[in-house]
C-alpha positions as a LaTeX table, in Angstrom:
\begin{tabular}{lrrr}
\hline
Residue & $x$ (\AA) & $y$ (\AA) & $z$ (\AA) \\
\hline
Unk1 & 0.00 & 0.00 & 0.00 \\
Unk2 & 2.78 & 2.42 & 0.87 \\
Unk3 & 4.56 & 1.62 & $-2.38$ \\
Unk4 & 1.42 & 2.64 & $-4.27$ \\
Unk5 & 0.99 & 5.90 & $-2.36$ \\
Unk6 & 4.69 & 6.79 & $-2.16$ \\
Unk7 & 6.21 & 5.46 & $-5.42$ \\
Unk8 & 8.60 & 8.40 & $-5.73$ \\
Unk9 & 8.18 & 9.98 & $-2.30$ \\
Unk10 & 5.76 & 12.59 & $-3.60$ \\
Unk11 & 6.08 & 16.02 & $-2.09$ \\
Unk12 & 2.61 & 15.83 & $-0.60$ \\
Unk13 & 4.36 & 13.51 & 1.90 \\
Unk14 & 7.98 & 14.60 & 1.55 \\
Unk15 & 7.16 & 18.21 & 2.37 \\
Unk16 & 6.07 & 17.11 & 5.86 \\
Unk17 & 7.63 & 13.75 & 6.78 \\
Unk18 & 11.39 & 13.07 & 6.75 \\
Unk19 & 12.13 & 10.50 & 4.02 \\
Unk20 & 8.49 & 9.33 & 3.90 \\
Unk21 & 8.97 & 5.81 & 2.54 \\
Unk22 & 11.70 & 5.00 & 5.04 \\
Unk23 & 9.79 & 6.75 & 7.83 \\
Unk24 & 6.60 & 4.72 & 7.40 \\
Unk25 & 8.35 & 1.42 & 6.82 \\
Unk26 & 10.59 & 2.01 & 9.84 \\
Unk27 & 7.51 & 2.72 & 11.95 \\
Unk28 & 5.92 & $-0.58$ & 10.86 \\
Unk29 & 9.16 & $-2.51$ & 11.37 \\
Unk30 & 9.73 & $-0.97$ & 14.82 \\
Unk31 & 6.16 & $-1.80$ & 15.82 \\
Unk32 & 6.62 & $-5.46$ & 14.80 \\
Unk33 & 9.99 & $-5.71$ & 16.57 \\
Unk34 & 8.52 & $-4.21$ & 19.75 \\
Unk35 & 5.52 & $-6.55$ & 19.56 \\
Unk36 & 7.67 & $-9.67$ & 19.11 \\
Unk37 & 10.03 & $-8.58$ & 21.89 \\
Unk38 & 7.12 & $-7.99$ & 24.25 \\
Unk39 & 5.56 & $-11.42$ & 23.80 \\
Unk40 & 9.00 & $-13.03$ & 23.55 \\
Unk41 & 10.63 & $-11.97$ & 26.81 \\
Unk42 & 9.92 & $-8.37$ & 27.82 \\
Unk43 & 6.54 & $-9.15$ & 29.42 \\
Unk44 & 8.30 & $-11.30$ & 32.05 \\
Unk45 & 10.69 & $-8.53$ & 33.08 \\
Unk46 & 8.09 & $-6.43$ & 34.91 \\
Unk47 & 9.12 & $-7.48$ & 38.45 \\
Unk48 & 12.75 & $-6.57$ & 37.68 \\
Unk49 & 12.55 & $-3.43$ & 35.52 \\
Unk50 & 9.21 & $-1.72$ & 36.19 \\
Unk51 & 9.68 & 1.76 & 37.64 \\
Unk52 & 6.26 & 1.60 & 39.31 \\
Unk53 & 4.92 & $-1.29$ & 41.39 \\
Unk54 & 1.17 & $-0.87$ & 41.94 \\
Unk55 & $-0.34$ & $-1.83$ & 45.26 \\
Unk56 & $-2.16$ & $-5.19$ & 45.48 \\
Unk57 & $-5.75$ & $-4.94$ & 44.34 \\
Unk58 & $-8.66$ & $-6.62$ & 46.05 \\
Unk59 & $-10.28$ & $-9.41$ & 44.10 \\
Unk60 & $-13.24$ & $-8.25$ & 42.06 \\
Unk61 & $-12.21$ & $-4.59$ & 42.00 \\
Unk62 & $-12.19$ & $-2.61$ & 38.77 \\
Unk63 & $-8.43$ & $-2.26$ & 38.43 \\
Unk64 & $-7.48$ & $-3.25$ & 34.90 \\
Unk65 & $-5.22$ & $-0.20$ & 34.68 \\
Unk66 & $-3.42$ & $-0.90$ & 37.94 \\
Unk67 & $-2.08$ & $-4.42$ & 37.54 \\
Unk68 & 1.68 & $-4.89$ & 37.37 \\
Unk69 & 1.53 & $-6.16$ & 33.78 \\
Unk70 & $-0.57$ & $-3.18$ & 32.62 \\
Unk71 & 1.73 & $-0.63$ & 34.26 \\
Unk72 & 4.73 & $-2.39$ & 32.76 \\
Unk73 & 3.29 & $-2.43$ & 29.21 \\
Unk74 & 2.53 & 1.31 & 29.46 \\
Unk75 & 6.15 & 2.00 & 30.41 \\
Unk76 & 7.38 & $-0.25$ & 27.62 \\
Unk77 & 5.25 & 1.48 & 24.98 \\
Unk78 & 6.42 & 4.92 & 26.13 \\
Unk79 & 10.02 & 3.74 & 25.93 \\
Unk80 & 9.54 & 2.36 & 22.39 \\
Unk81 & 7.88 & 5.62 & 21.29 \\
Unk82 & 10.71 & 7.68 & 22.79 \\
Unk83 & 13.40 & 5.58 & 21.07 \\
Unk84 & 11.64 & 5.89 & 17.70 \\
Unk85 & 11.45 & 9.68 & 17.99 \\
Unk86 & 15.04 & 9.83 & 19.22 \\
Unk87 & 16.27 & 7.90 & 16.19 \\
Unk88 & 14.63 & 10.30 & 13.75 \\
Unk89 & 15.79 & 13.30 & 15.78 \\
Unk90 & 19.42 & 12.41 & 15.02 \\
Unk91 & 18.99 & 10.61 & 11.69 \\
Unk92 & 16.84 & 13.01 & 9.66 \\
Unk93 & 15.37 & 15.96 & 11.57 \\
Unk94 & 13.50 & 18.23 & 9.20 \\
Unk95 & 11.61 & 21.47 & 9.74 \\
Unk96 & 8.39 & 19.67 & 10.73 \\
Unk97 & 10.00 & 17.05 & 12.99 \\
Unk98 & 8.03 & 17.92 & 16.13 \\
Unk99 & 4.72 & 17.68 & 14.32 \\
Unk100 & 5.44 & 14.96 & 11.76 \\
Unk101 & 7.38 & 12.55 & 14.01 \\
Unk102 & 6.58 & 13.44 & 17.60 \\
Unk103 & 3.03 & 14.53 & 16.76 \\
Unk104 & 2.28 & 11.30 & 14.87 \\
Unk105 & 3.69 & 9.26 & 17.75 \\
Unk106 & 1.58 & 11.16 & 20.27 \\
Unk107 & $-1.60$ & 10.54 & 18.28 \\
Unk108 & $-0.79$ & 6.81 & 18.17 \\
Unk109 & $-0.20$ & 6.73 & 21.93 \\
Unk110 & $-3.57$ & 8.36 & 22.60 \\
Unk111 & $-5.18$ & 5.86 & 20.23 \\
Unk112 & $-3.63$ & 3.03 & 22.22 \\
Unk113 & $-4.98$ & 4.46 & 25.49 \\
Unk114 & $-8.48$ & 4.65 & 23.97 \\
Unk115 & $-8.27$ & 0.99 & 22.95 \\
Unk116 & $-7.22$ & 0.03 & 26.49 \\
Unk117 & $-10.21$ & 1.93 & 27.84 \\
Unk118 & $-12.41$ & $-0.09$ & 25.48 \\
Unk119 & $-10.97$ & $-3.33$ & 26.88 \\
Unk120 & $-11.67$ & $-2.14$ & 30.42 \\
Unk121 & $-15.23$ & $-1.13$ & 29.49 \\
Unk122 & $-15.78$ & $-4.59$ & 27.99 \\
Unk123 & $-14.87$ & $-6.22$ & 31.31 \\
Unk124 & $-16.84$ & $-3.64$ & 33.28 \\
Unk125 & $-20.03$ & $-4.23$ & 31.28 \\
Unk126 & $-19.66$ & $-8.00$ & 31.75 \\
Unk127 & $-19.51$ & $-7.58$ & 35.53 \\
Unk128 & $-22.37$ & $-5.06$ & 35.52 \\
Unk129 & $-24.72$ & $-7.30$ & 33.54 \\
Unk130 & $-23.89$ & $-10.30$ & 35.72 \\
Unk131 & $-24.77$ & $-8.12$ & 38.71 \\
Unk132 & $-28.05$ & $-7.13$ & 37.08 \\
Unk133 & $-28.85$ & $-10.75$ & 36.27 \\
Unk134 & $-28.19$ & $-11.78$ & 39.87 \\
Unk135 & $-30.37$ & $-8.96$ & 41.21 \\
Unk136 & $-33.26$ & $-9.87$ & 38.92 \\
Unk137 & $-32.99$ & $-13.62$ & 39.51 \\
Unk138 & $-32.90$ & $-13.26$ & 43.31 \\
Unk139 & $-34.53$ & $-10.03$ & 44.57 \\
Unk140 & $-32.70$ & $-8.49$ & 47.51 \\
Unk141 & $-29.42$ & $-10.31$ & 46.84 \\
Unk142 & $-27.70$ & $-7.16$ & 45.56 \\
Unk143 & $-27.60$ & $-3.98$ & 47.60 \\
Unk144 & $-28.27$ & $-0.64$ & 45.93 \\
Unk145 & $-24.94$ & 0.71 & 47.18 \\
Unk146 & $-23.07$ & $-2.07$ & 45.37 \\
Unk147 & $-25.03$ & $-1.45$ & 42.17 \\
Unk148 & $-24.45$ & 2.32 & 42.23 \\
Unk149 & $-20.82$ & 1.83 & 43.26 \\
Unk150 & $-20.30$ & $-0.32$ & 40.18 \\
Unk151 & $-21.65$ & 2.46 & 37.96 \\
Unk152 & $-19.65$ & 5.18 & 39.71 \\
Unk153 & $-16.45$ & 3.16 & 39.24 \\
Unk154 & $-16.70$ & 3.86 & 35.50 \\
Unk155 & $-16.40$ & 7.59 & 36.14 \\
Unk156 & $-12.79$ & 7.25 & 37.28 \\
Unk157 & $-11.81$ & 5.85 & 33.88 \\
Unk158 & $-14.26$ & 7.48 & 31.46 \\
Unk159 & $-13.93$ & 11.12 & 32.60 \\
Unk160 & $-10.12$ & 11.24 & 32.09 \\
Unk161 & $-10.60$ & 9.43 & 28.78 \\
Unk162 & $-13.14$ & 12.04 & 27.64 \\
Unk163 & $-10.71$ & 14.84 & 28.49 \\
Unk164 & $-7.96$ & 13.01 & 26.63 \\
Unk165 & $-10.16$ & 12.60 & 23.54 \\
Unk166 & $-11.01$ & 16.31 & 23.58 \\
Unk167 & $-7.32$ & 17.25 & 23.79 \\
Unk168 & $-6.53$ & 14.75 & 21.02 \\
Unk169 & $-9.19$ & 16.23 & 18.74 \\
Unk170 & $-7.76$ & 19.71 & 19.32 \\
Unk171 & $-4.20$ & 18.52 & 18.73 \\
Unk172 & $-5.16$ & 16.55 & 15.61 \\
Unk173 & $-6.74$ & 19.66 & 14.08 \\
Unk174 & $-3.45$ & 21.51 & 14.46 \\
Unk175 & $-1.54$ & 18.47 & 13.19 \\
Unk176 & $-3.59$ & 18.36 & 9.98 \\
Unk177 & $-3.17$ & 22.11 & 9.43 \\
Unk178 & 0.62 & 21.82 & 9.85 \\
Unk179 & 0.68 & 19.11 & 7.18 \\
Unk180 & $-1.42$ & 21.30 & 4.93 \\
Unk181 & 0.97 & 24.20 & 5.62 \\
Unk182 & 3.95 & 22.08 & 4.57 \\
Unk183 & 2.30 & 21.14 & 1.26 \\
Unk184 & 1.10 & 24.70 & 0.72 \\
Unk185 & 4.61 & 26.11 & 1.19 \\
Unk186 & 6.05 & 23.68 & $-1.33$ \\
Unk187 & 3.39 & 24.21 & $-4.00$ \\
Unk188 & 3.35 & 28.00 & $-3.70$ \\
Unk189 & 7.16 & 28.05 & $-3.95$ \\
Unk190 & 6.74 & 26.33 & $-7.35$ \\
Unk191 & 3.63 & 28.25 & $-8.39$ \\
Unk192 & 5.03 & 29.52 & $-11.68$ \\
Unk193 & 5.37 & 25.94 & $-12.92$ \\
Unk194 & 2.03 & 24.85 & $-11.50$ \\
Unk195 & $-0.26$ & 27.80 & $-12.25$ \\
Unk196 & $-1.10$ & 26.54 & $-15.77$ \\
Unk197 & $-2.57$ & 23.26 & $-14.51$ \\
Unk198 & $-6.35$ & 23.21 & $-14.66$ \\
Unk199 & $-7.79$ & 23.88 & $-11.20$ \\
Unk200 & $-4.38$ & 24.80 & $-9.77$ \\
Unk201 & $-5.88$ & 27.16 & $-7.19$ \\
Unk202 & $-8.29$ & 24.51 & $-5.95$ \\
Unk203 & $-5.52$ & 21.94 & $-5.60$ \\
Unk204 & $-3.39$ & 24.25 & $-3.46$ \\
Unk205 & $-6.25$ & 25.66 & $-1.42$ \\
Unk206 & $-8.64$ & 22.70 & $-1.03$ \\
Unk207 & $-7.02$ & 19.43 & $-2.04$ \\
Unk208 & $-4.03$ & 19.84 & 0.28 \\
Unk209 & $-6.37$ & 20.40 & 3.22 \\
Unk210 & $-8.60$ & 17.43 & 2.35 \\
Unk211 & $-5.67$ & 15.13 & 1.64 \\
Unk212 & $-3.98$ & 15.82 & 4.99 \\
Unk213 & $-7.27$ & 15.48 & 6.88 \\
Unk214 & $-8.33$ & 12.23 & 5.19 \\
Unk215 & $-4.87$ & 10.66 & 5.47 \\
Unk216 & $-4.72$ & 11.45 & 9.19 \\
Unk217 & $-8.22$ & 10.07 & 9.72 \\
Unk218 & $-7.63$ & 6.89 & 7.76 \\
Unk219 & $-4.20$ & 6.37 & 9.31 \\
Unk220 & $-5.55$ & 6.78 & 12.84 \\
Unk221 & $-8.45$ & 4.46 & 12.05 \\
Unk222 & $-6.07$ & 1.84 & 10.66 \\
Unk223 & $-3.81$ & 1.99 & 13.70 \\
Unk224 & $-6.84$ & 1.88 & 15.98 \\
Unk225 & $-8.11$ & $-1.21$ & 14.14 \\
Unk226 & $-4.75$ & $-2.97$ & 14.47 \\
Unk227 & $-4.49$ & $-2.09$ & 18.17 \\
Unk228 & $-8.08$ & $-3.18$ & 18.75 \\
Unk229 & $-7.33$ & $-6.53$ & 17.16 \\
Unk230 & $-4.24$ & $-6.98$ & 19.32 \\
Unk231 & $-6.24$ & $-6.11$ & 22.46 \\
Unk232 & $-9.51$ & $-7.90$ & 21.73 \\
Unk233 & $-8.46$ & $-11.03$ & 19.83 \\
Unk234 & $-7.19$ & $-12.69$ & 23.03 \\
Unk235 & $-10.41$ & $-11.59$ & 24.79 \\
Unk236 & $-12.65$ & $-13.03$ & 22.06 \\
Unk237 & $-10.51$ & $-16.18$ & 21.82 \\
Unk238 & $-10.86$ & $-16.75$ & 25.55 \\
Unk239 & $-14.62$ & $-16.08$ & 25.51 \\
Unk240 & $-15.00$ & $-18.64$ & 22.71 \\
Unk241 & $-14.16$ & $-21.34$ & 25.27 \\
Unk242 & $-17.14$ & $-20.29$ & 27.42 \\
Unk243 & $-19.49$ & $-20.21$ & 24.43 \\
Unk244 & $-18.86$ & $-23.77$ & 23.31 \\
Unk245 & $-20.48$ & $-24.97$ & 20.09 \\
Unk246 & $-20.86$ & $-22.52$ & 17.19 \\
Unk247 & $-22.96$ & $-23.21$ & 14.06 \\
Unk248 & $-20.87$ & $-24.66$ & 11.20 \\
Unk249 & $-17.63$ & $-24.49$ & 13.25 \\
Unk250 & $-18.83$ & $-26.69$ & 16.12 \\
Unk251 & $-16.44$ & $-26.88$ & 19.11 \\
Unk252 & $-13.56$ & $-25.23$ & 17.25 \\
Unk253 & $-11.21$ & $-23.32$ & 19.56 \\
Unk254 & $-11.46$ & $-19.58$ & 18.97 \\
Unk255 & $-14.46$ & $-20.13$ & 16.71 \\
Unk256 & $-15.82$ & $-16.62$ & 17.26 \\
Unk257 & $-12.56$ & $-15.16$ & 15.93 \\
Unk258 & $-12.88$ & $-17.14$ & 12.69 \\
Unk259 & $-16.54$ & $-16.14$ & 12.31 \\
Unk260 & $-15.62$ & $-12.44$ & 12.64 \\
Unk261 & $-12.73$ & $-12.84$ & 10.19 \\
Unk262 & $-14.82$ & $-14.59$ & 7.52 \\
Unk263 & $-17.66$ & $-12.08$ & 7.86 \\
Unk264 & $-15.34$ & $-9.10$ & 7.42 \\
Unk265 & $-13.36$ & $-10.72$ & 4.58 \\
Unk266 & $-16.57$ & $-11.41$ & 2.66 \\
Unk267 & $-17.70$ & $-7.77$ & 2.98 \\
Unk268 & $-14.28$ & $-6.38$ & 2.03 \\
Unk269 & $-14.01$ & $-8.43$ & $-1.16$ \\
Unk270 & $-17.64$ & $-7.74$ & $-2.07$ \\
Unk271 & $-17.36$ & $-3.95$ & $-1.81$ \\
Unk272 & $-13.96$ & $-3.86$ & $-3.50$ \\
Unk273 & $-15.51$ & $-5.56$ & $-6.54$ \\
Unk274 & $-18.71$ & $-3.51$ & $-6.77$ \\
Unk275 & $-16.93$ & $-0.18$ & $-6.10$ \\
Unk276 & $-14.02$ & $-0.60$ & $-8.49$ \\
Unk277 & $-15.19$ & 2.20 & $-10.84$ \\
Unk278 & $-15.83$ & 4.83 & $-8.17$ \\
Unk279 & $-12.29$ & 6.30 & $-7.76$ \\
Unk280 & $-12.05$ & 7.12 & $-11.47$ \\
Unk281 & $-15.51$ & 8.72 & $-11.50$ \\
Unk282 & $-14.65$ & 10.82 & $-8.43$ \\
Unk283 & $-11.47$ & 11.97 & $-10.16$ \\
Unk284 & $-13.34$ & 12.91 & $-13.35$ \\
Unk285 & $-15.92$ & 14.69 & $-11.23$ \\
Unk286 & $-13.30$ & 17.02 & $-9.80$ \\
Unk287 & $-11.89$ & 17.68 & $-13.27$ \\
Unk288 & $-15.20$ & 18.81 & $-14.76$ \\
Unk289 & $-16.01$ & 20.82 & $-11.64$ \\
Unk290 & $-12.62$ & 22.55 & $-11.85$ \\
Unk291 & $-13.13$ & 23.41 & $-15.53$ \\
Unk292 & $-16.57$ & 24.87 & $-14.82$ \\
Unk293 & $-15.35$ & 26.87 & $-11.82$ \\
Unk294 & $-12.32$ & 28.18 & $-13.71$ \\
Unk295 & $-14.48$ & 29.53 & $-16.53$ \\
Unk296 & $-16.73$ & 31.28 & $-14.02$ \\
Unk297 & $-13.68$ & 32.90 & $-12.39$ \\
Unk298 & $-12.43$ & 34.11 & $-15.77$ \\
Unk299 & $-15.90$ & 35.53 & $-16.39$ \\
Unk300 & $-15.56$ & 37.77 & $-13.37$ \\
Unk301 & $-12.69$ & 39.65 & $-15.02$ \\
Unk302 & $-13.55$ & 39.45 & $-18.71$ \\
Unk303 & $-16.77$ & 40.04 & $-20.64$ \\
Unk304 & $-15.56$ & 37.65 & $-23.34$ \\
Unk305 & $-15.42$ & 34.66 & $-21.00$ \\
Unk306 & $-18.15$ & 32.62 & $-19.29$ \\
Unk307 & $-20.71$ & 33.16 & $-22.07$ \\
Unk308 & $-23.94$ & 31.12 & $-21.71$ \\
Unk309 & $-23.16$ & 28.52 & $-24.47$ \\
Unk310 & $-19.75$ & 27.76 & $-22.95$ \\
Unk311 & $-21.13$ & 27.54 & $-19.42$ \\
Unk312 & $-23.97$ & 25.31 & $-20.61$ \\
Unk313 & $-21.52$ & 22.95 & $-22.29$ \\
Unk314 & $-19.29$ & 22.79 & $-19.23$ \\
Unk315 & $-22.23$ & 22.28 & $-16.89$ \\
Unk316 & $-23.53$ & 19.50 & $-19.12$ \\
Unk317 & $-20.22$ & 17.72 & $-18.51$ \\
Unk318 & $-20.64$ & 18.26 & $-14.77$ \\
Unk319 & $-24.18$ & 16.89 & $-14.84$ \\
Unk320 & $-23.27$ & 13.87 & $-16.94$ \\
Unk321 & $-20.45$ & 12.82 & $-14.60$ \\
Unk322 & $-22.59$ & 13.35 & $-11.50$ \\
Unk323 & $-25.35$ & 11.16 & $-12.95$ \\
Unk324 & $-22.80$ & 8.40 & $-13.64$ \\
Unk325 & $-21.51$ & 8.78 & $-10.10$ \\
Unk326 & $-25.01$ & 8.62 & $-8.61$ \\
Unk327 & $-25.81$ & 5.44 & $-10.56$ \\
Unk328 & $-22.61$ & 3.71 & $-9.50$ \\
Unk329 & $-23.12$ & 4.71 & $-5.88$ \\
Unk330 & $-26.68$ & 3.38 & $-6.14$ \\
Unk331 & $-25.70$ & $-0.24$ & $-6.61$ \\
Unk332 & $-22.60$ & 0.18 & $-4.43$ \\
Unk333 & $-24.75$ & 1.34 & $-1.52$ \\
Unk334 & $-27.21$ & $-1.52$ & $-2.09$ \\
Unk335 & $-24.42$ & $-4.00$ & $-1.43$ \\
Unk336 & $-22.74$ & $-1.90$ & 1.29 \\
Unk337 & $-25.81$ & $-1.25$ & 3.44 \\
Unk338 & $-27.17$ & $-4.75$ & 2.92 \\
Unk339 & $-23.91$ & $-6.28$ & 4.10 \\
Unk340 & $-23.58$ & $-3.96$ & 7.12 \\
Unk341 & $-27.17$ & $-4.63$ & 8.21 \\
Unk342 & $-27.00$ & $-8.42$ & 7.93 \\
Unk343 & $-23.54$ & $-8.50$ & 9.54 \\
Unk344 & $-25.17$ & $-7.24$ & 12.76 \\
Unk345 & $-26.97$ & $-10.58$ & 13.12 \\
Unk346 & $-23.84$ & $-12.73$ & 12.74 \\
Unk347 & $-22.87$ & $-12.80$ & 16.46 \\
Unk348 & $-26.47$ & $-13.57$ & 17.50 \\
Unk349 & $-26.53$ & $-16.54$ & 15.14 \\
Unk350 & $-23.11$ & $-17.70$ & 16.36 \\
Unk351 & $-24.27$ & $-17.50$ & 19.99 \\
Unk352 & $-27.65$ & $-19.12$ & 19.29 \\
Unk353 & $-26.85$ & $-22.65$ & 20.59 \\
Unk354 & $-25.24$ & $-21.28$ & 23.77 \\
Unk355 & $-28.14$ & $-18.93$ & 24.48 \\
Unk356 & $-30.77$ & $-21.65$ & 23.98 \\
Unk357 & $-28.79$ & $-24.11$ & 26.10 \\
Unk358 & $-28.32$ & $-21.49$ & 28.84 \\
Unk359 & $-24.59$ & $-22.18$ & 29.17 \\
Unk360 & $-23.56$ & $-18.49$ & 29.33 \\
Unk361 & $-24.56$ & $-15.71$ & 31.68 \\
Unk362 & $-25.93$ & $-12.38$ & 30.54 \\
Unk363 & $-22.61$ & $-10.74$ & 31.41 \\
Unk364 & $-20.65$ & $-13.19$ & 29.27 \\
Unk365 & $-23.16$ & $-12.68$ & 26.44 \\
Unk366 & $-22.63$ & $-8.91$ & 26.66 \\
Unk367 & $-18.85$ & $-9.25$ & 26.70 \\
Unk368 & $-18.89$ & $-11.63$ & 23.72 \\
Unk369 & $-21.17$ & $-9.30$ & 21.76 \\
Unk370 & $-18.98$ & $-6.25$ & 22.43 \\
Unk371 & $-15.68$ & $-8.06$ & 21.77 \\
Unk372 & $-17.06$ & $-9.68$ & 18.60 \\
Unk373 & $-18.30$ & $-6.36$ & 17.24 \\
Unk374 & $-14.97$ & $-4.67$ & 17.93 \\
Unk375 & $-12.96$ & $-7.45$ & 16.30 \\
Unk376 & $-15.32$ & $-7.62$ & 13.33 \\
Unk377 & $-15.29$ & $-3.83$ & 12.91 \\
Unk378 & $-11.49$ & $-3.88$ & 12.97 \\
Unk379 & $-11.45$ & $-6.54$ & 10.29 \\
Unk380 & $-13.98$ & $-4.39$ & 8.40 \\
Unk381 & $-11.60$ & $-1.43$ & 8.20 \\
Unk382 & $-11.73$ & $-1.36$ & 4.41 \\
Unk383 & $-15.50$ & $-1.85$ & 4.37 \\
Unk384 & $-16.15$ & 1.04 & 6.73 \\
Unk385 & $-13.55$ & 3.30 & 5.12 \\
Unk386 & $-14.23$ & 2.50 & 1.46 \\
Unk387 & $-16.12$ & 5.71 & 0.53 \\
Unk388 & $-13.40$ & 7.78 & 2.22 \\
Unk389 & $-10.66$ & 5.77 & 0.50 \\
Unk390 & $-12.35$ & 6.45 & $-2.84$ \\
Unk391 & $-12.31$ & 10.17 & $-2.11$ \\
Unk392 & $-8.65$ & 9.97 & $-1.04$ \\
Unk393 & $-7.66$ & 8.13 & $-4.23$ \\
Unk394 & $-9.29$ & 10.86 & $-6.29$ \\
Unk395 & $-7.50$ & 13.65 & $-4.40$ \\
Unk396 & $-4.22$ & 11.71 & $-4.57$ \\
Unk397 & $-4.50$ & 11.44 & $-8.36$ \\
Unk398 & $-5.15$ & 15.15 & $-8.70$ \\
Unk399 & $-2.18$ & 16.13 & $-6.54$ \\
Unk400 & 0.14 & 13.73 & $-8.37$ \\
Unk401 & $-0.97$ & 15.24 & $-11.68$ \\
Unk402 & $-0.34$ & 18.63 & $-10.11$ \\
Unk403 & 3.22 & 17.66 & $-9.17$ \\
Unk404 & 3.71 & 16.22 & $-12.65$ \\
Unk405 & 3.57 & 19.77 & $-14.01$ \\
Unk406 & 6.97 & 20.41 & $-12.45$ \\
Unk407 & 8.61 & 17.58 & $-14.38$ \\
Unk408 & 6.55 & 17.91 & $-17.56$ \\
Unk409 & 5.03 & 21.40 & $-17.59$ \\
Unk410 & 3.89 & 21.06 & $-21.20$ \\
Unk411 & 1.74 & 17.96 & $-20.79$ \\
Unk412 & 1.05 & 17.08 & $-17.14$ \\
Unk413 & $-1.34$ & 14.15 & $-17.61$ \\
Unk414 & $-2.58$ & 11.48 & $-15.24$ \\
Unk415 & $-1.48$ & 8.69 & $-17.55$ \\
Unk416 & 1.71 & 8.29 & $-15.55$ \\
Unk417 & $-0.16$ & 8.08 & $-12.22$ \\
Unk418 & 0.05 & 4.59 & $-10.65$ \\
Unk419 & $-3.41$ & 2.97 & $-10.55$ \\
\hline
\end{tabular}
């Protein structure tokens, strides 16, 4: 994927990130090395190397964030993030280092914290629903103070997480604008070579903003999906043992994981096939819109431009492309919404035998449902992001054509753009 987006380290990345292709591949490689090291031997070093030793926690208390292993993994992740930033500080520190390298790392750390909160909430809901089931099954067995105390315990985790999400949203907005600023500075510095490209003003003013925003959103969503899988796959695998038999799979270990994987893979392949024409149509849509807008702008300064016949012809092109786009999105959305709706019933079908047999509690059912949905949604990254990816591909094509004007100012076409 990175080779397709960064075939020649385009300046829409290079203007912001230091050596983009190496930067992104090094981030992936460092993540895999850290992951293997953690499960290989680092996890067992907590009693010897952890800087913080949490106090013993009473059994049954909501303390997922206070166990020795949790505190140790947080320290380990901070250390790995620091070493990654330190490497790029000395190896290739560019003008935007603090935003591109440190800022990206900070966003990933906040994403990881949000995933850990989701894991804690999954356990909390399981305990809460078991408490509710016990109270309903045997009136008077659960005191109101215990019930309300269970609910209040969520405040200690959720309120700080809300504040963190607010700060992250604010920081991300500045992060995206810095990326846009980097691209804007590069393109305006080469404006004399780029000004003749159709829709040049739009590409500098609008496309750079949208590209940075969409890339940050998709990148964060991808990382969140990967982290969610790492956090929830063991949870769902363990819960599969309590569920027992699953339709089609039977007593297969980790059966719920395979059901989620197959469901998401089916939807991903389906939508990739039915939406294959959409990126090209989105790209053409921006071309005809740019031509129409450019003629209107010329008409503001010259009486000889933007005459009704010319505008009618240009708008006819706009209308024709939009109608093609609407038709293609019509059948694409039929498949997309149908799949997403029916996918909601998959966990209920998978849990059917266990529910009927009464082998799981309501709390376990709630935990399985939440963990399954999170794992399935992570596997469905492409399904959920497909319309946004289509928009990104269109913007990416336009910006690559825009940069092509600097190497071939006479004929900057999209024919050389990788598909």
